[in-house]
N, C-alpha and C positions, 0 to 999 in steps of 0.2 A: 504494500500500500504506500502511495506517495504522500508527501506532506507539502503544505503550502503556508505562506505567511504573507499578509498584506496589511500595511498600515499607511494611512494618508494623513499628512500634516499640512494644514492650510497656513500659508504665510502671505497675507495680503491677497493680491490677485493671483499669486502663484500657489501651486500645490506640489509638495514633495511626496513622492510615492515610494515607499519602502517595501521590498518583497524579497523572497529568497534568491531571486535572480540579480538583485542589485538595487540601485537607486535611480528613479526616473523623475522627470519634472513635467508639469503641465501648466497651461495658462489658458484662460478664456472663460467664456460664459456660456449661456444657453445656445446662442446662435453659432458662434465660432469657437472652436476648441483646438489647441495645438498641444501635442504631447510628445515627449522625448523618452524613449524606452531605455532600460539599462544597457541594452546591446547596441545602442546608437541609432536606431531607426526613429524617424519622425512621422507622427500620424496627425493629419489635419482633417477635421470633420466640420461640416456645415449643416445646420438644421434649418430647413426652410418651412415656411407656413404650409399647413395642409398635411403635415406628417412626413414630409420628404426628408431624407437624410443622405448626405453625400460624404464619403470618406476616402482618403487616399493615404497609403503608407509610402514613405520615401526613404531611400537609402538602406544600407545594411542588408543582411540576409535574413529571410524569415526563419523563425525558431522552429525547430522540429520537435514535436512532442514525443516523449519517451513513455512507453506503456509498460 
């Protein structure tokens, strides 16, 4: 059985995300959100009226899940 850990600390408009994979950062609000993962990828997401959501991950290599 695997284990996980996640803790998020809000620092003004920024958020520091702690997990067993490392430390990530995020910034933004309801409509626009930018996150940097511990492995160096950047994820940008935009929420539009009517329930539409667009997201794009930039850079790095996608993490492979181990089972």
